[in-house]
C-alpha positions in Angstrom: 49.2 -10.8 -23.2 49.4 -8.4 -20.4 52.6 -7.8 -18.5 52.6 -5.7 -15.3 55.9 -5.1 -13.6 57.1 -2.4 -11.2 57.0 0.5 -13.6 56.2 -1.2 -16.9 52.7 -2.2 -18.1 52.2 -3.9 -21.5 48.6 -4.6 -22.5 47.4 -6.6 -25.5 50.8 -7.3 -26.8 51.4 -10.0 -29.5 53.1 -12.8 -27.8 54.9 -15.9 -29.0 55.6 -18.6 -26.5 57.8 -21.5 -27.5 57.7 -24.6 -25.4 60.1 -27.6 -25.6 58.7 -30.7 -27.3 56.6 -33.0 -25.1 56.0 -30.3 -22.5 53.1 -31.4 -20.3 50.5 -28.6 -19.9 48.2 -28.8 -16.9 45.0 -28.2 -18.9 41.8 -30.1 -18.3 39.6 -29.5 -21.4 36.2 -31.2 -21.4 34.0 -29.7 -24.1 30.8 -31.0 -25.6 30.5 -29.5 -29.1 27.2 -30.5 -30.7 27.4 -30.7 -34.4 24.4 -31.2 -36.7 25.5 -31.3 -40.3 24.1 -33.0 -43.3 26.4 -33.8 -46.1 24.8 -34.8 -49.4 26.5 -37.8 -51.0 26.0 -39.0 -54.5 27.7 -42.1 -55.7 27.6 -44.0 -58.9 28.1 -47.7 -58.1 28.3 -50.2 -60.9 26.7 -53.4 -60.0 26.8 -56.7 -61.9 24.4 -59.2 -60.4 24.0 -62.5 -62.2 20.2 -62.8 -62.0 20.3 -66.3 -63.3 21.9 -67.4 -60.0 19.3 -65.6 -57.8 15.6 -66.0 -56.9 14.9 -63.0 -59.1 15.6 -65.1 -62.3 12.1 -66.4 -62.7 10.3 -63.0 -62.3 12.7 -61.2 -64.7 12.5 -64.1 -67.2 8.7 -63.8 -67.0 8.9 -60.0 -67.6 11.2 -60.6 -70.6 8.7 -63.1 -72.0 5.9 -60.5 -71.7 7.8 -57.6 -73.2 9.6 -59.5 -76.0 6.7 -59.5 -78.5 6.3 -55.7 -78.1 10.1 -55.3 -78.3 10.1 -57.2 -81.6 7.4 -55.0 -83.0 9.6 -51.9 -82.3 13.0 -53.3 -83.2 12.8 -56.6 -85.1 16.6 -56.7 -85.6 17.5 -56.3 -81.9 20.3 -58.5 -80.8 20.7 -60.3 -77.5 24.0 -60.1 -75.5 25.0 -63.3 -77.4 24.5 -61.6 -80.8 21.4 -63.6 -81.7 18.2 -62.0 -82.8 15.8 -61.4 -79.9 12.8 -62.1 -82.1 14.2 -65.5 -83.3 14.4 -66.6 -79.6 10.8 -65.3 -79.1 9.5 -67.2 -82.1 11.1 -70.5 -80.8 8.9 -70.4 -77.7 
């Protein structure tokens, strides 16, 4: 702040101005501040889609039927999510 009076000149002085709360300031500030920022986001989202209730059921069931014999060669004691042997279900078909 610079203060110039009759015989006193103060230049570049640190100034503290305290205004009462809710003081209206006659300032018209209209700025356009362009911001171009990319923020990388990585999320782990757990998804549980009941495929049996979707149109994807048939294609995935077909894929299981194709892969099951190979799977049984690699792990004959593999269990389903119902604790039954995968290979027993394959041999029933």
